[in-house]
N, C-alpha and C positions, 0 to 999 in steps of 0.2 A: 248631848247630855249637858245639863246645867249643873255646875258645881257651886253649891251654896256655902257660905262661910259657916264654920262651926260656932254655934252660940251656946251649946250646952243644953239647949231645949229642943225637943222633937215635938212639933205640933201634932195634935190629934186631928182626925178627920173632922171632928166638930169645930176645932179651932179654925181650920181652913174654910169650912162651910160658913161659919158665922162671919168671917172676914169677907168672903165673897158676897154674902147677902148684904153686908153693910155697903160695899161698893155698888152693888146693883141698886140699892135704895138711893145712894148719893148720886149716881149717874142719872137715875130717873128724875130727880129734882133738878139736876143740872140741865138735862134735856129740855125741861119745861121753864128753865130760867127762874126757878123758885128759890131765890137766894135766901129768903128767910128760913126755909126748910133745910137748905144746905147748912146754914149757920147753926141750926138745931143739932147738927151732927158733929159739932166741933167743941173743943175745950178752949176757953178763953182765959187769959190772953193767948192768942194763936201766934206761934213763931213762924216767921217767913225768912227764907234764905234764898238769895239769888245773886246775880251779878248785874252791873249796869253797863251802859253803852260805852263807858271808858274802860271797861274790862276789870273793874274793881268788884270784889265781893261785897255784898250788902246783906244786912239782916234787919229785921224789925219785929216788933210785937204789935199785934192789932187787937183791939177789943171788938166786940160783936158789931158795934155801930160802924167802925171803920171797915170791917170785913164786908158787911152788907152794902155800904156805900160804894166801895171799890169794885166789888163783884157785880153790882148792878150796873155800874158805869162800863165795866169791861164786857159783860155779857149782854147788856140791854135787859129790859124787863119783859120783853116779849109781848107787850100789850099794844098792839096796833101800830108798831113801828115798821111793819112790813117784813120783819125777820121771822123765819120759820123756826121750828124746833131744831135743836142741836142733836146730832147723833154721835156716838162714840163707839169705836171698835178698839178695845183695849186688851193688851196682854200684860198681865200683872205677875210679878215675881215677889211673893212675900217672904221675908226673913223674920221668923219669930225669935225674939230675944228671950221671951218668957211667955207664959200663958196670957199675960196682960200687956205685952208690948210687941209691936211689929213694925218693921220698916218695909214699905212696899214700893218697889220700883215698877213704874208703868211706862210702857210704850203704847201710844194711842194715836189714832187718826180721828180728828174731830171734823165733822162735816156740817156746814150750815149754808143754806141758800145755794147748794150745789158745789160749794168750794170746800176743799179739804186741806187740812193742815196737820202735819205730823208733830206730835208732842212727846217729850220724854221728861219725866219728873219722878220725884219720890215723896212719899208721905210717911210721917211717923204717927202711928195710931196707938191709943191707949184703950184698955178695956176697964171700965168703971161701972160697978153695979151690974155687971153682966153684959154691958153694951159697949160696942166699939165707938170711938170718937177720934177724929183727927186732931192732932195737936201741933204738928209742924208740917209746913209745905216747903218743898225744895224744888225750884225750877229755874233754869237759866233764862236771862233776858228780861226779867221783870224789875230789876233793881232800881230803875229810874222812877218806878211807881211807888217805891217803898218810902 
């Protein structure tokens, strides 16, 4: 049984379904390496939190241009470079702070070209105008790229 922290807000079935639908859309764009569409689902400036190879915590804010450039470099653009689609098998644990804010912890296995990698990360998402968007990405090991 998973014990979630008390935030004072109990999400509705619609809250959970809308957040799950957002992640399904984001994962579909990620699998196709459609970085521009991934960026469409963010709030900029985007906050990033990580640690670097020296073991120090790092943070940065990226505008859309930096997000697109960095994610294209990291993921490749999928256009004739020999790399196939990326698949994700993810288990997500959302913690709703309010109807418009959620912290989502993700354990995922990413597979590309037959090689798998385990990932653990957290995202902070905001709902604006009835639609979710990610605003903060938290994952260890990326600080040297910030």
